[in-house]
Steps between C-alpha positions, in 0.01 A plus 500: 500500500433321164788391280577686184593315189667675218483369139753580236695732712716765332721779621227768466189293560330163521253390224250389763466491878285257708394624842201451728303276263542718176746538217583834346670509174720790382369681198580272210596615150546295191871424537454210257313709241633856519374729216237249385117579491301574800326165478835319467643684800194439708524122425853490593440688822200275608720187420766637739240578762372139471865387550543724817163408645592116454832570678304652789273197506193660363339587163297765313176347642603653840583846359365768731600823315683605175652833412561565125692793353479569128741744329203582269141464621373469143645136520260420791281277279794306353628429853150404619473231230794316642405570861154376453627178355746459794279589805338202661130501416311603818811575688575850361716703744427871574707714243612833417646611158649828430721684247862554591842558366688180563859445577620432146345578164497146376244412787148585451332306778591430865290280724524434876282227670426418862357150581417279794734212570 
């Protein structure tokens, strides 16, 4: 059985878990940019994902999939401008993006990533 490595473990959840050659992040919200624009929240989230992937020994170039939740789908293009600048060229993961009510009104974007380690 493979080892499980938990990153930034809290009482309720870990922010990332490494197992069987992959790392899965928890859904990330903009804890350092609550209430800011969708673009600013997306930048903050992707920076946090970069940190979590680095802690797992990998990077965005090895991203396999991404799940994105927007509180308002009309902000899709604003989020995509930041996403497109972040994603590794020629290394884009599969992705889904949906509109959903998020956990708190100050958060307008949530992103989860799975990457190879």
